[in-house]
C-alpha positions in Angstrom: 34.4 124.3 134.4 37.5 123.9 136.5 40.5 122.4 134.7 44.0 122.6 136.4 47.2 121.1 135.0 48.2 118.2 137.4 51.6 116.7 136.4 53.9 115.8 133.5 56.3 113.0 133.1 59.9 114.0 132.7 62.3 111.4 131.1 65.6 111.2 132.7 68.8 109.1 132.3 68.9 108.8 136.1 65.5 109.6 137.7 67.0 109.8 141.1 70.0 112.2 140.1 67.5 114.6 138.1 64.8 114.7 140.5 67.0 115.3 143.5 68.9 118.0 141.3 65.6 119.9 140.7 64.2 119.6 144.3 67.6 120.9 145.6 68.1 123.7 143.3 64.5 125.0 143.6 64.5 124.5 147.4 61.7 122.0 147.3 60.9 118.9 149.6 62.7 115.7 148.6 61.3 113.8 145.7 58.8 111.0 146.8 58.5 107.6 145.0 55.1 106.8 143.4 55.0 103.5 141.5 58.1 103.8 139.1 58.3 107.7 139.3 60.1 110.1 141.5 57.9 112.9 142.2 58.8 116.5 142.6 55.7 118.5 144.0 55.1 122.2 143.9 53.0 124.4 146.3 50.2 124.6 143.6 49.6 120.8 143.5 51.4 120.4 140.3 54.2 117.7 139.9 57.1 116.7 137.7 57.2 113.0 137.7 60.6 111.7 136.7 60.9 108.5 135.0 64.1 106.7 134.0 64.4 105.4 130.6 67.2 103.8 128.5 65.9 105.1 125.3 66.8 108.3 123.7 64.3 111.2 124.5 63.7 114.8 123.5 65.2 117.4 125.8 62.3 119.7 127.1 62.3 123.3 128.5 60.6 123.8 131.9 60.1 127.3 133.2 59.2 128.4 136.9 57.9 131.6 138.1 59.7 132.7 141.3 59.7 135.7 143.5 62.6 138.1 143.5 63.9 136.5 146.9 63.6 133.0 145.6 65.4 134.0 142.3 68.3 135.1 144.4 68.3 132.0 146.5 68.1 129.6 143.6 70.7 131.7 141.4 72.9 131.5 144.4 72.6 127.5 144.4 73.3 127.4 140.7 76.6 129.4 141.2 77.6 127.4 144.2 77.5 124.4 142.1 79.4 125.9 139.4 76.5 125.2 136.9 76.7 126.8 133.6 73.9 129.1 133.0 72.7 131.4 130.0 70.5 134.5 129.3 68.8 132.8 126.3 67.4 129.4 125.4 69.7 129.0 122.5 72.6 129.0 125.1 74.5 131.7 123.4 74.8 134.2 126.2 76.9 132.1 128.7 77.0 133.0 132.3 74.6 135.8 132.0 71.1 136.5 133.2 68.4 138.4 131.3 66.0 141.3 132.1 62.5 141.5 130.6 59.2 143.0 131.7 60.7 144.5 134.9 62.0 140.9 135.9 64.9 138.7 135.6 65.5 135.2 134.3 68.1 132.5 133.7 68.4 129.2 131.9 70.4 126.2 133.3 70.6 122.4 132.5 69.8 119.4 134.6 71.9 116.1 134.5 69.5 114.6 131.9 70.0 117.9 129.6 66.6 119.4 130.1 66.7 123.1 130.0 65.3 124.9 133.1 64.4 128.5 133.3 63.6 130.6 136.4 61.8 134.0 135.9 60.4 136.7 138.2 58.0 138.2 135.6 55.0 136.7 134.2 
């Protein structure tokens, strides 16, 4: 049996703003429209499909495993945009990163309030 994760829908207050934000921060290709979604695709074939909604929605957490080099590049873009970031998902350790399992990580929010994490350990 071969089952692979394919995509998930990410609710957003402004799908264009949120999808472009994520693609730019992570250094990915620009989002592509598909039906009523804006799709951010990853190298492994998985995608996040942003859907705009006027309804309230729960804020989610999305984590991305990256190389040390990619971490440095992404973290630099976070700092260039003067985004607030945290070393913990509870958002207590403001403007800090964390170290765990011989790797690093950091949390930051997108324009819709979702909490993203980049990490170098798995």
